[in-house]
N, C-alpha and C positions, 0 to 999 in steps of 0.2 A: 534639376538642381540649380541650373542657371536662373530659372524663373523664381525659385524659392528664396534665393539670397536677397534680392531686393525686397521681397515681401517680408522676410525676417527682419531686415533693417527697419522697415516701416513700423513693424510691430514694436520693436525696441524703442524707437523714438516716440511712439504713441502711448507708451506706458504711463499710467496716472502718476501725477506728482505726489510725493509722500506728504501725508498730513502733517501739519505743524504740531510740534510737541505741546502738550498742555497737561499740567499736573498740579494738583492741590494737595496739601497735607490732609491726612485722614480726620483731622478735627472737623473738616467739612464732609459731612456724609448724610445719608438719609436719617431722619428722626432727630436732627440736631435742634437745639434751642439757641436762638440768638438773643443777646442782651438787649432789653428794651431801653429806649430813651438815651442811647449813646451812639456815637458814630461807630459803624461796624466795619472793621478792617477785614478784607478778603485778600489773600495772597497766594502766590504759587510760583511755578516755573513755566516758561514757554520758550520758543525760539527768540534769540536776541532780536530786538526791534519789532517783535510781533505786537499787534494790537489785541488787547483782551477786553471783552465786554462782559460785565457782570449785571445780571438782572434779578430783581426780587420785588414781588408785589407790583406796584405801579412805577417803581423807579429803576433806572438803568444808568450805569457809569462805565466809562472806558479808561484804560490806562495802556501804557506801552512798556514791554519788557526791556530791561536795561541790557547792557553789553554782555552780562553773564546769564541773561535769561530770567532774572528775578523780576517780579512785579508785585505791587501792592496797591490796592484801591480801597476807598472807604465809601460804604453806603451811608446815606443819611439816617439819622435815628428813626426807629420804628416804635409804634406803640405796642403794648402787650397784645398778643393774639393767640387764642387756643385753636384757631381755624388753620388747618394745615395748608402750607403754601409751598412754592417751589423756588429754589435758588438755581439759576442757570448761568454758566460761565462758558463763553465761546471765544475761540481763537482760531482764525482761518477756517478750516473745514471741520474742526473738532469741537464738539459741544459736550459739556458735562452737566448733568441734571441731577439735583438732589431734591428729593420729595419729602413730604411730611415734616416740613420745617415749621417750628413754632417760635414765638417771640415772648420772652418773659425775663426771668432772673437767672443769671449764671454765676455759679460759685466754684472756686477751686478748693478741693479738699486735699491738704498736703501735710507732710510731717513724717514721723517714723512709725514704729510698730503699733502704737496705740491708736493711730489714725488708720492703720492698715487692718486692724482686727475686723473680720468680716461680720456681717449681720448674722449669718448662720452660726457663728462661733461666739455669739454674745448673748446677753440676757434676753430672754423671750424671743430669740431669733426664730424659733419654730413658729410662733404666733405671727410674727411680722411677715414672714414669707408665706404663711398659710393664706393670708388675705389676698394674695395675687397681686396684679399690677396696679400702678397708679398712672392713669393715662397722661397726666400732665407733668410727670416727672421723667426725665431722660438721663441716662448715665453714660459716661465716657471714662474708661479706666485705662490709664497708660501703663504699659508693661514696664517692669523694673529693668532699666537699661542704662548703666553708667557709660559715659562717653567723654573723651577728652576734647571733642569738637562738637559744635551744635548739630543735632540731627534735624533733618527736614521734616520728618513725619514719624508718628508712632504706628504700630500695627492695628491699634484699636479703631473701632467705629462707634458712633452713638447707638445706643440700644434703648428700646422701649422697656419698661419695667415689667418683669414677671417674677415668679418665685425664684428662678435660677439667677437672673441678673441681680436681683435685690440681695440674695443670699451671699453672693460673691463680692459685693461692694462694701466699702467702709461703713461700719455700723454708726460711728459718730457722725460721719458725713450724711448718711441716709436719714438718720433721725433729725438732723439739722434741716435737711431739705424738706422732709414731710411737714415739719412744724412751720417753716416759712411758707410753703405752698398752701397749707390749710388756712393760714391767716390772710395772705395776699390774694389768693384765688387766681393766680396767674401761673403759666408754665414755669417750671424750674429745671434747669440743667445743672448737673453736678459732674465736675471733672475730677477724677481721682488720680492723684500722683503722689505716691507714698512708698517708703521703703524702710524696713525695720533696721534699727541700730544706727541711723544716719545722723550726723551733726548738721547744724544749720549751714555751715560753710560749704557743704556739698551741694546745697540748693541755691548757692549764691554764685553769680557769674564771676569768673576771674577778673574781668575788667573792673569790678567793684572793690577788689581787695585793697588797692591803694588808699581807699577811704579810711582804713583803720589799721594801725600797726600790728595788732594781734592777728588779723587775717593774713597780712603779708608774711609775718614770721611763721605762722602755722603752715602756710603753703610752702615756704622755703624749707621748713623742717621736713615736710612730707617728701619733697623732691630729694632732699639729702638722704632720707632714710630708705628710699626705694632700692638702691643697689644691693643692700644687705638684707632685703626682705626675706629671701628664701632661707638664709642661714638663721635668722631670728625666729622665723616661723617654725623651723625644725626644732629649735630649742624650746619654743613654747609648747609644742606637742608633747615633748618629753616631760616638761614640768607639769602640764595639765594631766597627763596620764598618772604621774606620781601623786598628784593632789587627789584625783578620783579614788585611787587605791587607798590613800590615807583616810578618806571619808567613808569608805566602804561601798562606793558605787562600782557597778560592773564596768569593764573597759569600754563597752559600747553604749553606756547610758547617755541619753540626751539631757544635758545639764544646762540650765540657765545660769551661767556663771555670775550674772549681775545680781543674783539673789544671795550671794555668799561673799561676805567681806574678805575672807581669807583666800579666795580663789585667784589663780593667775589670770589676768585679763587677756582677751584676744589681741593679737597684733594690730596696731593702729594703722601702720603705713603699708597697706596692701595695694600694690599698683593696679590690681585688677578689680578692686572692690568698690562699694558704693560710698565709702567714707572719704574718698579722695576729694580735696577741694574742687568745687566747680563741676564735678562729673554728673551730678543729677540735674543741675541747671541745664547743662548741655544735652543730656540724654533724655530727660523726662519733661522738662518745661519748655525747651526750645520748640518741640513739635506742636505746642499749643499756644505759644506766644506769637503775636499779641491778640489772640481771640478775645473779644470784648467780654469783660467780667464786671460784676458788681463788687466782688471782693474775694477773699480767701479765708478759710478757717484752717487753723494750724495746731496740731497736737504733736509737740516735739520738745525735747529738752533733756530727757534722760541721758542721751549721748553727749550732751554738753556739760553735764553737772560736774565732771572731773576737770574741766578746763576753765579756770578763772570764772566761776559761776556768777560772781557779783558783777561781772562786766558782760554778761550774756545779752543784756538789753542793748548795749552798744553794737554788738555783732549782729543781733537780730534786726536792729534799726537799719543797718547797712543793707541787709537782705531785702527788707520791706521797701526801702527807698529804691533799691535796684529794680525790684519788680514793678514799682510804679513807673519808673522810667522805661522799662522794657515794654510794658503794656501801654505806655503813652497815656496813663491815667493817674494824675496826681491825687485823685480822690478814691483810689482803690482802698477799700475797707479791709481790715485784717483782724480776725478774731482768734485769740489765743486760748487754748484749753490749758489751764494751769496744771502742773504736775499733781497727780492724785496721791493720797496717803498710801504708804508702802512700808513694809518691814515691821518688826515687833516694836510696839510703843515703849518708850523709856520714861522713867519717872523724873529724872533730873533734867534741868535745862541743858540743851545741847546746841551746838553750832555746826550743823551738817550742810554739805554742799547743796542738797536739794532745797533746804530752806533759803539759802542765799540765791539760788536760781529762781525760786518762786518770787522772791522779793524783786529780783531783776525783771521778771515778767510783769509784775505789778507796776514797776516804775515806768516801763515802756508804755503801758496802757494809760498811765496817769499823764504822761507827757504828750502823747499823740491822740488827738480827739477822734481819729478814725481807727484807732486800735482799741479793741475791747478784750476783756478778760472774763473767762468762765471759771469760777472757783469749783474745784473738784475734790477737795480734801475729805469729803464725806462719801465719795463714790469708789474708793480704792479697796484693796484687800492686802492684808499684812503679808501673805505668802505668795502673792502673784503680782508681778510688775505689769501684767496685762489684765486689769480688772474687767469683769464681765459687763458691768453696768455702763454701757455706752449710750443708752437712752437718755439718762440724765445729762450726760456730757453734751450730746447733740442738742437737747432741748434748751440747755443753759446758753449755749452758743447762739441758738436761734433767738432766745429772749434778748440777748445783747443786740443782735442785728435788728430785730423788730422794734426795739426801743431807740437805739442810737442812730441806726442807719435809715430805717424806714419810718420812724416816728409813729408807730402804730400803738405802742403801749408806753407807759411812763417809767416802769421799773426795770432797769437793765439787769439787775442781779442783787446780790446781797449787800450788806452794809459796807461802805468804803470810808476809810478815815480821811478827813479833810484838814484837820488841824489838831495839834496837841499843845496843851499849856503845862509847863513844868514848874511846879512849886515844891512843896513838901510831898506832893502827890502828882500824878499825871492825869489830866482831864482831857479826854479824846472826844472830839465831835465827829459825827458820821453823817454822810449823805446816803442816798439809796436805802432809806429806812422803811419805805412803804407806810404801813400804819404805825410804825415805831420799832425800836429795838426789842428783841425778845430772846429769852434764854431757852434754848432747846431742852425739852423734857423737864423744865423747871429746875429748882435747886440753885446752887451757887454758880456764878459765872466763873468759868475756868479758862486756862490757856494763856494767861498773861504772865510775863516776867519783866523785871526791870534791872538796870545796872546803873551804878554811879560812875564816878570818874575812873575807877579801877577797871571798868569793863567786864566785871564779873556779874553774871546774871543770877537772880534769885526769884523763886516763885512769889507772885504778888496776889493780893486780894483785889478783886474787881467788883464794882457795883454799878448797876444802871442808874443814871441820873437823868430823869425826864425821858422823853421819847427818843432823843438823838445823841446822848452822851454816855460815856463810861468813865468812872473815876477809878484809878489804879493806885494802890498804896502798898508799901512794904516797910515794916519797921526796921529791917536789916539795911535798907537803903534809904536814909532820910533825905538825900538830895539826888533823886534819880535824874539821869541825863539821857537814857535810852529806854524805850519800852518796846517789847516784842509781843506778838500774839501768834499762837499756833506755830511756833518756831521749832518744828521737828519733822523728820521724814514722815512719821505717822502721828500727827497731833491729836491723838485720841483724847476726848474730853473737851476739846475746844468747842464751845457751845453758844457762841454769839451769832444770832440770826436776826432777820427781821420778821415781822408778823406774817409775811408771805412764805415763811419757812425756807428762805434762801440764806445760805451761810455767808458770814464774813470770811474773807480770805486772810492768809498769813500776811503780816506786815511788820516792819521795823521803822520806828520814828525816833528821831534824835532831837535833842534840845536845840 
């Protein structure tokens, strides 16, 4: 025993030194796509003061972890490449190697349930998945996780495309990606981060709320409402059960309450839920920011329609600008899928929240040259807030990107109003007309209403004037001051298109 004690001591002192910590968020994994022609941020955690070396292709950079162990470095821009390469990160004795890395175009697909609708649950989903994989398209889908603090990483990893991964991914996002990839011929990476029933404020960082009083007030209201949440939720369950009974539904029926105007609505201020201000920015975007992107496509707005919809553009602009700051990319593109037609059409002119929100979406796209709008008022279904046709939605978003961002085609979408002249009639001139304005299915041009100084809208007669103009008249309103087009939740009959069969979207123009 006397001889063993010195030997034991020597063994203890000779034990190997622990390897330095080195960790990256899972947005860095095998099969990833890196954004071409942009600086490429790579970040993670290591021991405080540790040197971290990042290598990709022929380039290599080094950085040092700060006092909290955080580090970030940027690789120089790379050209598109479909040849698999390796990204290697080393700190001390530890090395992380990611293989099958491509370089191309990367887009974030975000929003609420209509972006969340899966390929397998959408129009022609069986045919889309039947074809198998797309070798140059890679997918990364963030799990739904609200958080009050920024998360370092998501559980997801990049996947190659096969029938299963395609089927579970966003239908609108995937159809966007396949259209972009087929035209550009480069690898495309799609990051899915979406959650049903969520407002834009949930996807905005709290640090951006001071930029707009509505955001600040809403966040304050949320915090004030949380202590009484349990009591109010219990009351809601009682009222909802009574409503289902009055409607003849069974107690356990799964009801989409948003499809019924008379239903009690779900509680807004759920402290655990995905609607809380900032929690999806923290929980679902923080794990992927600032991974280099070309832009984002966004299908959301239903959850914001009941909250000052005419100022939705202001709130969304705060979010978009916050993302541009967060990603360190002032040129981050942003494509909006406009709200689709929904609910039973009505004959008389109406002023519904969805119409005002659509106009707000249009105004943001009109003001920001890097924001685009995909019109979808002909893709919806009267009795389903989640219409099946996501192919058209994705392709129209891709058309915008290929026209305005990539400059590959000239026509970004359907006719867009550029000016209106008010006399005894209203003459509206349009851009994005392709070969000219066109009336879908022939017949009379429909969907226009006008109002005078009293603000009361009346159906109007509209006629094409040349290739790029429409003249609107109404005997009841001899001095029109405002004109609207397709101003309804379900603007059935609105039939102004261009010759490429792309529809004009709803709009309101004032004198």
